[in-house]
C-alpha positions as CSV (number, residue, x, y, z in Angstrom):
1,M,63.9,210.3,193.9
2,I,65.6,206.9,194.1
3,Y,63.9,204.2,196.1
4,H,64.2,200.4,196.8
5,C,62.4,197.5,198.4
6,E,62.9,197.1,202.1
7,D,63.6,193.4,201.4
8,H,67.2,193.3,200.3
9,T,66.7,189.8,198.8
10,C,64.2,191.3,196.4
11,N,66.8,193.8,195.1
12,Y,64.2,196.0,193.4
13,W,65.4,199.6,192.7
14,D,63.8,202.4,190.7
15,E,63.4,206.1,190.6
16,G,60.6,208.6,190.1
17,E,58.9,211.8,191.3
18,K,56.8,210.0,193.9
19,L,57.4,207.1,196.2
20,P,55.0,204.2,195.3
21,E,53.3,202.4,198.2
22,R,54.4,198.9,197.4
23,C,57.2,197.0,195.6
24,P,55.9,195.8,192.2
25,Q,57.9,192.6,192.5
26,C,57.2,191.4,196.1
27,G,54.6,193.8,197.4
28,R,56.7,194.9,200.4
29,K,57.2,198.5,201.5
30,L,59.5,200.8,199.4
31,L,62.1,203.0,201.1
32,R,63.7,206.2,199.9
33,A,67.4,205.8,199.2
34,N,70.3,208.2,199.9
35,E,72.5,208.4,196.9
36,T,75.6,208.9,199.0
37,D,75.0,205.6,200.8
38,M,74.4,203.5,197.6
39,T,76.8,200.8,196.8
40,G,78.0,199.8,193.4
41,D,75.6,196.9,193.3
42,D,72.8,199.2,194.3
43,W,73.5,201.4,191.2
44,T,73.7,198.3,189.1
45,A,70.2,197.2,190.3
46,L,68.9,200.6,189.4
47,G,70.4,200.4,186.0
48,N,68.9,197.0,185.4
49,T,65.4,198.5,186.1
50,L,66.1,200.9,183.2
51,W,67.3,198.1,180.9
52,D,63.9,197.8,179.1
53,A,63.1,201.5,179.4
54,E,62.5,204.0,176.6
55,A,65.5,205.1,174.5
56,S,65.6,208.4,176.4
57,D,66.3,206.6,179.6
58,K,69.2,204.5,178.2
59,K,71.8,207.1,178.9
60,R,70.7,207.1,182.5
61,M,71.0,203.3,182.6
62,V,74.6,203.5,181.3
63,D,75.4,206.2,183.8
64,C,74.2,203.9,186.6
65,F,76.5,201.2,185.4
66,R,79.4,203.6,185.2
67,K,78.8,204.7,188.8
68,A,78.6,201.1,189.8
69,A,81.9,200.3,188.0
70,Y,83.5,203.3,189.7
71,L,82.4,202.0,193.1
72,G,84.0,198.6,192.3
73,S,80.9,196.5,191.4
74,A,81.9,193.5,189.3
75,W,78.2,193.2,188.4
76,G,78.2,196.8,187.2
77,V,81.4,196.4,185.2
78,C,80.0,193.4,183.4
79,N,76.7,195.1,182.6
80,L,78.6,198.1,181.3
81,G,80.5,195.7,179.0
82,I,77.2,194.3,177.8
83,C,76.0,197.8,176.9
84,M,79.3,198.4,175.0
85,E,78.9,195.0,173.2
86,Q,75.3,195.6,172.2
87,G,75.4,199.3,171.6
88,N,72.6,199.7,174.3
89,G,72.5,203.3,175.5
90,V,76.0,203.9,174.2
91,E,77.9,203.6,170.9
92,A,78.9,199.9,170.4
93,D,82.5,199.2,171.1
94,P,83.3,195.5,171.1
95,V,87.0,196.0,172.0
96,Q,86.0,198.1,175.1
97,A,83.4,195.5,176.0
98,F,86.0,192.7,175.8
99,W,88.3,194.7,178.1
100,L,85.5,195.4,180.6
101,Y,84.6,191.7,180.7
102,Q,88.2,190.9,181.5
103,Q,88.2,193.4,184.4
104,A,84.9,192.0,185.7
105,V,86.3,188.5,185.6
106,E,89.3,189.6,187.7
107,M,86.7,191.1,190.1
108,G,84.9,187.8,190.4
109,S,81.9,188.1,188.1
110,L,80.8,184.6,186.9
111,N,78.5,186.2,184.3
112,A,81.5,188.1,182.9
113,V,83.3,184.7,182.5
114,C,80.4,183.6,180.3
115,C,80.4,186.9,178.4
116,L,84.2,186.7,177.8
117,G,83.8,183.1,176.5
118,V,81.1,184.3,174.0
119,C,83.6,187.0,172.8
120,Y,86.2,184.3,172.2
121,Q,83.7,182.0,170.5
122,Y,82.4,184.6,168.1
123,G,85.4,186.9,167.8
124,I,83.8,189.9,169.5
125,G,86.5,192.5,170.3
126,T,89.2,189.8,170.0
127,A,90.4,187.0,167.7
128,P,88.1,183.9,167.7
129,D,89.4,181.1,169.9
130,A,87.0,178.3,170.4
131,E,89.2,176.4,172.8
132,K,89.6,179.5,175.0
133,A,85.8,179.9,174.9
134,A,85.2,176.3,176.0
135,E,87.8,176.8,178.8
136,L,85.9,179.8,180.1
137,Y,82.5,178.1,179.8
138,C,83.9,175.2,181.8
139,K,85.2,177.5,184.5
140,A,81.8,179.2,184.9
141,A,80.0,175.9,184.8
142,E,82.1,174.3,187.5
143,Y,81.6,177.3,189.7
144,G,77.9,176.7,189.4
145,S,76.8,179.3,186.8
146,P,73.7,177.9,185.1
147,R,74.4,180.2,182.1
148,G,77.9,178.8,181.9
149,Q,76.6,175.3,182.2
150,M,74.3,175.9,179.2
151,L,77.1,177.4,177.2
152,L,79.3,174.5,178.0
153,A,76.5,172.1,177.1
154,R,76.2,173.8,173.7
155,A,80.0,173.5,173.2
156,F,79.9,169.8,173.9
157,H,76.8,169.3,171.7
158,D,78.3,171.2,168.7
159,G,82.0,170.4,169.3
160,I,83.0,174.0,169.9
161,G,86.5,174.0,171.3
162,V,86.0,170.5,172.7
163,E,85.3,167.1,171.1
164,A,81.5,166.7,170.5
165,D,79.9,164.6,173.2
166,A,76.1,164.5,173.4
167,A,76.0,162.7,176.8
168,E,78.4,165.3,178.3
169,A,76.2,168.0,176.9
170,V,73.1,166.5,178.6
171,H,75.1,166.3,181.9
172,W,75.6,170.1,181.9
173,V,72.0,170.8,180.7
174,R,70.8,168.7,183.6
175,A,73.1,170.6,186.0
176,A,71.4,173.9,185.0
177,A,67.9,172.3,185.1
178,Y,68.5,171.1,188.7
179,Q,69.2,174.7,189.6
180,R,65.7,175.6,188.3
181,Y,67.3,177.5,185.4
182,G,64.5,178.0,182.9
183,E,66.4,177.5,179.7
184,G,68.1,174.4,181.3
185,M,64.8,172.8,182.2
186,Y,63.4,173.5,178.8
187,R,66.5,172.1,176.9
188,L,66.5,169.0,179.1
189,G,62.9,168.4,177.9
190,V,64.0,168.9,174.3
191,C,66.8,166.3,174.9
192,Y,64.3,163.8,176.1
193,E,61.8,164.6,173.3
194,Y,64.4,163.9,170.6
195,G,66.6,161.3,172.4
196,D,69.5,163.7,172.0
197,G,72.3,162.5,174.3
198,V,69.8,160.5,176.4
199,E,67.3,157.8,175.7
200,Q,64.1,159.2,174.2
201,N,61.3,159.5,176.8
202,W,58.2,161.5,176.2
203,E,57.1,161.3,179.9
204,H,60.4,162.9,181.0
205,A,60.1,165.5,178.2
206,V,56.7,166.5,179.5
207,H,58.0,166.7,183.1
208,W,60.7,169.2,182.2
209,F,58.5,171.2,179.8
210,R,56.0,171.6,182.6
211,E,58.7,172.6,185.1
212,A,60.1,175.2,182.6
213,A,56.6,176.4,181.6
214,E,55.5,176.9,185.2
215,S,58.7,179.0,185.7
216,G,57.7,181.3,182.9
217,V,59.5,179.9,179.8
218,S,57.2,180.6,176.9
219,T,58.8,178.1,174.5
220,A,58.2,175.4,177.0
221,M,54.5,176.4,177.2
222,T,54.3,175.9,173.5
223,D,56.0,172.5,173.6
224,L,53.9,171.4,176.5
225,G,50.8,172.4,174.5
226,Y,52.1,170.3,171.6
227,C,52.5,167.3,173.9
228,Y,48.8,167.6,175.0
229,E,47.7,168.2,171.4
230,K,49.4,165.0,170.1
231,G,49.1,162.9,173.3
232,C,52.9,162.5,173.6
233,G,53.9,161.5,177.2
234,V,50.5,162.6,178.5
235,E,46.8,161.9,177.8
236,Q,45.7,163.7,174.7
237,S,43.7,166.8,175.6
238,W,42.8,169.7,173.2
239,E,41.6,171.7,176.2
240,Q,45.0,171.5,177.9
241,A,46.8,172.1,174.6
242,F,44.7,175.3,174.1
243,S,45.4,176.4,177.7
244,W,49.1,176.2,177.3
245,Y,49.1,177.7,173.8
246,R,47.2,180.6,175.3
247,R,49.7,181.1,178.1
248,G,52.6,180.9,175.6
249,A,50.9,183.4,173.2
250,E,50.2,185.8,176.0
251,C,53.9,185.6,177.0
252,G,54.8,186.5,173.4
253,D,55.8,183.1,171.9
254,L,55.2,183.2,168.2
255,R,54.6,179.5,167.8
256,S,52.0,179.6,170.5
257,M,50.2,182.5,168.8
258,H,50.0,180.5,165.6
259,N,48.9,177.3,167.3
260,L,46.3,179.3,169.3
261,G,45.0,180.6,166.0
262,Y,44.8,177.1,164.7
263,C,42.8,176.0,167.8
264,Y,40.3,178.8,167.1
265,E,40.2,178.0,163.4
266,K,39.4,174.3,164.0
267,G,37.5,174.6,167.2
268,C,40.0,172.4,169.0
269,G,39.7,172.8,172.8
270,V,37.7,176.0,172.4
271,E,34.6,177.2,170.5
272,Q,35.3,177.7,166.8
273,S,35.9,181.4,166.0
274,W,37.4,182.7,162.7
275,E,37.5,186.1,164.3
276,Q,39.8,184.9,167.1
277,A,41.8,182.8,164.7
278,F,42.4,185.8,162.4
279,S,43.4,187.9,165.5
280,W,46.1,185.5,166.6
281,Y,47.3,184.8,163.1
282,R,47.7,188.6,162.7
283,R,49.6,189.0,165.9
284,G,52.0,186.2,165.0
285,A,52.4,187.5,161.5
286,E,53.0,191.1,162.6
287,C,55.7,189.8,165.0
288,G,57.4,188.1,162.1
289,Y,56.3,184.5,162.3
290,P,56.2,183.2,158.6
291,V,53.7,180.4,159.1
292,S,51.2,182.8,160.6
293,M,51.8,185.1,157.6
294,S,50.6,182.2,155.3
295,N,47.5,181.6,157.4
296,L,46.7,185.3,157.6
297,G,46.9,185.5,153.9
298,L,44.5,182.6,153.6
299,C,42.0,184.4,156.0
300,Y,42.1,187.5,153.7
301,K,41.8,185.3,150.6
302,R,38.7,183.4,151.8
303,G,37.2,186.2,154.0
304,Y,37.6,184.1,157.2
305,G,37.2,186.4,160.2
306,V,37.8,189.5,158.1
307,E,36.4,191.1,155.0
308,Q,37.8,189.3,151.9
309,N,40.8,191.3,150.5
310,W,43.0,189.9,147.7
311,Q,45.6,192.6,148.1
312,E,46.1,191.9,151.8
313,A,46.2,188.2,151.0
314,I,49.0,188.7,148.4
315,K,50.8,191.0,150.8
316,W,51.1,188.4,153.5
317,Y,51.8,185.5,151.1
318,E,54.6,187.7,149.7
319,Q,56.0,188.5,153.1
320,G,55.8,184.8,154.2
321,A,57.5,183.7,151.0
322,Q,60.3,186.3,151.4
323,C,60.8,184.9,155.0
324,G,61.2,181.4,153.6
325,D,57.8,179.9,154.4
326,L,57.2,177.2,151.9
327,Q,53.4,177.2,152.1
328,S,53.4,181.0,151.5
329,M,55.5,180.4,148.4
330,H,53.1,177.8,147.2
331,N,50.0,179.9,147.8
332,L,51.7,182.9,146.1
333,A,52.4,180.7,143.1
334,C,48.7,179.7,142.9
335,C,47.7,183.4,142.9
336,Y,50.1,184.1,140.0
337,E,48.9,181.0,138.1
338,R,45.2,182.0,138.5
339,G,45.6,185.8,138.4
340,E,44.0,186.1,141.8
341,G,44.9,189.4,143.5
342,V,47.8,189.9,141.0
343,E,48.1,189.9,137.3
344,Q,48.4,186.4,135.9
345,N,52.0,185.5,135.4
346,E,53.2,182.0,134.4
347,D,56.8,182.8,135.0
348,R,56.2,184.0,138.5
349,A,53.9,181.1,139.3
350,L,56.6,178.6,138.1
351,Y,59.3,180.4,140.0
352,W,57.5,180.2,143.4
353,Y,56.3,176.6,142.7
354,R,59.9,175.7,142.1
355,R,61.2,177.6,145.2
356,S,58.6,175.9,147.4
357,A,59.1,172.4,145.8
358,E,62.9,172.6,146.2
359,G,62.4,173.5,149.8
360,G,60.3,170.3,150.4
361,N,56.6,171.4,150.1
362,G,54.5,168.5,148.8
363,D,51.7,170.8,147.4
364,A,54.3,172.7,145.3
365,M,56.0,169.5,144.1
366,C,52.6,168.3,142.8
367,N,51.8,171.6,141.1
368,L,55.3,171.8,139.6
369,G,54.8,168.4,138.2
370,R,51.5,169.5,136.8
371,C,53.2,172.5,135.2
372,Y,55.6,170.2,133.4
373,E,52.8,167.8,132.5
374,R,50.7,170.5,130.8
375,G,53.6,172.7,129.6
376,Y,52.4,175.6,131.8
377,G,55.1,178.3,132.0
378,V,57.7,175.7,130.9
379,E,58.2,173.4,128.0
380,Q,56.1,170.2,128.4
381,N,58.1,167.4,129.8
382,W,56.6,164.2,131.1
383,Q,59.9,163.0,132.6
384,E,60.2,166.2,134.8
385,A,56.5,165.8,135.7
386,A,57.0,162.3,136.9
387,K,60.1,163.3,138.8
388,W,58.3,165.9,140.8
389,Y,55.3,163.6,141.3
390,E,57.7,161.0,142.6
391,Q,59.3,163.5,145.0
392,G,55.9,164.6,146.2
393,A,54.8,161.1,146.7
394,Q,57.9,160.2,148.7
395,C,57.1,163.2,151.0
396,G,53.6,161.7,151.6
397,H,51.6,164.0,149.4
398,L,48.5,162.1,148.4
399,Q,47.7,163.9,145.1
400,S,51.3,163.4,144.0
401,M,50.9,159.7,144.7
402,N,47.7,159.6,142.6
403,N,49.4,161.5,139.7
404,L,52.5,159.3,139.8
405,A,50.2,156.3,139.7
406,C,48.6,157.8,136.5
407,C,52.0,158.1,135.0
408,Y,52.8,154.5,135.7
409,E,49.4,153.4,134.4
410,D,49.7,155.3,131.1
411,G,53.5,155.0,130.7
412,E,53.9,158.8,130.7
413,G,57.4,159.9,131.8
414,V,58.1,156.5,133.2
415,E,58.0,153.0,131.8
416,Q,54.4,151.6,132.0
417,N,54.0,149.5,135.1
418,E,50.5,148.4,136.3
419,E,51.9,147.1,139.6
420,R,53.5,150.4,140.4
421,A,50.4,152.2,139.4
422,L,48.3,150.0,141.7
423,Y,50.8,150.5,144.5
424,W,50.6,154.3,144.4
425,Y,46.9,154.4,143.9
426,R,46.5,152.2,147.0
427,R,48.9,154.3,149.0
428,S,47.1,157.5,148.1
429,A,43.6,156.0,148.5
430,E,44.4,154.6,152.0
431,G,45.6,158.0,152.9
432,G,42.2,159.5,152.0
433,N,42.6,160.8,148.5
434,G,39.3,160.7,146.6
435,S,40.8,160.6,143.1
436,A,42.9,157.7,144.1
437,M,40.0,155.8,145.6
438,C,38.1,156.2,142.3
439,N,41.1,155.1,140.3
440,L,41.8,152.1,142.5
441,G,38.1,151.1,142.1
442,R,38.6,151.4,138.4
443,C,41.7,149.1,138.5
444,Y,39.6,146.5,140.4
445,K,36.8,146.9,137.9
446,M,39.1,146.5,134.8
447,G,41.6,144.1,136.4
448,H,44.5,146.5,135.8
449,G,47.5,145.3,137.9
450,V,45.2,143.2,140.0
451,E,42.6,140.4,139.6
452,Q,39.3,141.8,138.5
453,N,37.0,142.2,141.5
454,W,33.7,144.1,141.3
455,Q,33.2,144.0,145.1
456,E,36.5,145.8,145.7
457,A,35.7,148.2,142.9
458,V,32.4,149.1,144.6
459,K,34.1,149.4,148.0
460,W,36.6,152.0,146.7
461,Y,33.9,153.9,144.7
462,E,31.9,154.0,147.9
463,Q,34.8,155.4,149.9
464,G,35.6,157.9,147.3
465,A,31.9,159.0,147.1
466,Q,31.8,159.4,150.9
467,C,34.8,161.7,150.6
468,G,32.8,163.9,148.1
469,H,34.7,162.7,144.9
470,L,32.3,163.4,142.0
471,Q,33.6,160.6,139.6
472,S,33.3,158.1,142.5
473,M,29.7,159.2,142.9
474,D,29.1,158.7,139.2
475,N,30.6,155.3,139.2
476,L,28.9,154.1,142.4
477,A,25.5,155.3,141.1
478,Y,26.1,153.4,137.9
479,C,27.0,150.2,139.9
480,Y,23.7,150.4,141.8
481,E,21.7,151.2,138.7
482,Y,23.0,148.1,136.8
483,G,23.8,145.8,139.7
484,E,27.5,145.6,139.1
485,G,29.4,144.5,142.2
486,V,26.4,145.2,144.3
487,E,22.7,144.3,144.3
488,Q,20.8,146.4,141.9
489,N,19.0,149.2,143.7
490,E,17.3,152.1,141.9
491,E,16.8,154.1,145.1
492,R,20.6,154.0,146.0
493,A,21.4,154.8,142.4
494,L,19.1,157.8,142.4
495,Y,20.5,158.8,145.8
496,W,24.1,159.0,144.5
497,Y,23.0,160.6,141.2
498,R,21.3,163.3,143.2
499,R,24.4,163.7,145.5
500,G,26.7,163.9,142.5
501,A,24.4,166.3,140.7
502,E,24.0,168.6,143.7
503,A,27.8,168.6,144.1
504,G,28.4,169.6,140.4
505,S,28.8,166.4,138.4
506,D,27.3,167.0,134.9
507,Y,27.1,163.3,134.3
508,C,25.0,162.8,137.5
509,M,22.9,165.8,136.4
510,Y,22.2,164.2,133.1
511,C,21.3,160.8,134.7
512,L,19.0,162.5,137.2
513,G,17.3,164.4,134.4
514,W,16.9,161.1,132.5
515,N,15.3,159.5,135.6
516,Y,12.8,162.3,136.0
517,S,12.1,162.3,132.3
518,N,11.4,158.5,132.2
519,G,10.1,158.1,135.8
520,E,12.9,155.7,136.7
521,G,13.1,155.3,140.5
522,V,11.2,158.5,140.9
523,E,7.8,160.0,139.8
524,Q,8.0,161.4,136.3
525,N,8.5,165.1,136.4
526,M,9.3,166.9,133.2
527,T,10.1,170.2,134.9
528,E,12.7,168.5,137.1
529,A,14.0,166.7,134.0
530,I,14.5,169.9,132.1
531,R,16.1,171.6,135.1
532,W,18.8,168.9,135.4
533,Y,19.3,168.5,131.6
534,T,19.9,172.2,131.4
535,A,22.4,172.2,134.3
536,A,24.2,169.2,132.7
537,A,24.2,170.9,129.3
538,E,25.6,174.1,130.7
539,G,28.4,171.9,132.3
540,G,29.2,170.5,128.8
541,N,27.5,167.1,128.9
542,A,26.8,166.2,125.2
543,D,24.0,163.7,126.0
544,A,22.2,166.3,128.1
545,M,22.5,168.8,125.2
546,H,21.0,166.2,122.9
547,N,18.1,165.3,125.2
548,L,17.4,169.0,126.0
549,G,17.3,169.7,122.3
550,W,14.8,166.9,121.8
551,H,12.5,168.3,124.5
552,Y,12.6,171.8,123.0
553,D,12.0,170.2,119.6
554,H,9.0,168.3,120.8
555,G,7.8,170.8,123.4
556,E,7.8,168.2,126.2
557,G,8.3,169.7,129.6
558,V,9.1,173.0,128.0
559,E,7.5,175.3,125.4
560,Q,8.4,174.2,121.9
561,D,11.3,176.3,120.6
562,M,13.0,175.2,117.4
563,I,15.8,177.8,117.8
564,S,16.7,176.5,121.3
565,A,16.4,172.9,120.1
566,Y,19.1,173.5,117.5
């Protein structure tokens, strides 16, 4: 049984064994159709309903278009051509598709004018002819076809068959946008975002992204979410960003799926949930989005939102890397370097570090530099190390900046230059790198590349310590203990020795043990002294080994044991 909506402007047609009560598009009454009374356009509308149907229904779709073409429907002829071009429900035949488009054009189909232009542009069923393609796009655009306007805009933007003209491209994008054409509204927003053919204007970009998003364009939902995330053209709001990312994700946009996962991961605009983050990263990854593959691999590696599984982590890093995702390449290289989830392999680690670094990943540039510095998987080469640190630093990678500064300070791979060392230490430190903060503090302490200044040294040690950098904690505690650059303060010294010790610094463990052993700044406690000396000794601290041996030798705080002493 074939049926249709009683509202002819709705143009909904379908078929089935029973007549549904209401039209799924507009909610009006559905009427049974008499096949003998159906027009060509009616058959085309029925075929369109079957466009996204199961493969078994595709033949029926093509049959509908054939009937429509037989009855003289230009719409049906054009759609039959699309089926022939794409091999949808019928064996692909680009020559036949081209001929059908020509017939549909003669019958007055504007969409066929566009399709014929695409055939000329890409050489589908005919020889490529960019000028002919542009001519057809212009014809469709001037007759008011929004698709033709967008195709003509692309031709002017990229210089396809016409001289490139960004302003003219925007003119035609705007024409499509003013017709409420989704892609046109979205592309106009992009033009304003990047200042492409028009003066850059975030407020106008947001306006058109919103118009397109509210008309159902999922990519516009993602970009509107980004505007709210960054506060571009609109007041920053993680809640609004999350809302639009969710809408985009539910519409199938892969970037939105990834960004929604990020919101759940960080708790931005929504309560933090690794389970939800994992779920959205998985959906994006399984749909083929490489960045989501990298993050999904990380979830499996760390056990975030899912049981830890190295094999799954490697699988997704591998897939992301093969899809060209630079972070996946870097993460895969780390796994090969450390033998995590795969057999340790220096050659594979170096291969993926290089692939990622050459693609522009700062983490990989830094690690590739480290491989050359240490001769890991490659012959040791300070010049190559410095080269990759330089590239990473120029990309804004903070650890690369610190490592490059070390090269300049020590004259490794580059000519020694304290001023350049100080410059990169400062750049990295101001960006938040704890190692660089510590090194910059040391430069001020020693007067390397800058006038000696204890107060500045302490300032940077303090900042590094607050960032959790162990050596900075060591140095800051020392400054408080001996009153260098700051007023002597045993309590603050003890505080930072304890912070450093609890974070894993063997030097701080040793100092904390010494304080307990001698009752400096804290009540004497041999049990605590032995505990911290033992921890420091196990971490390789020679002074702690010596003191621990003395305690075992003399039986102070521990049972005398000459074997353990020596």
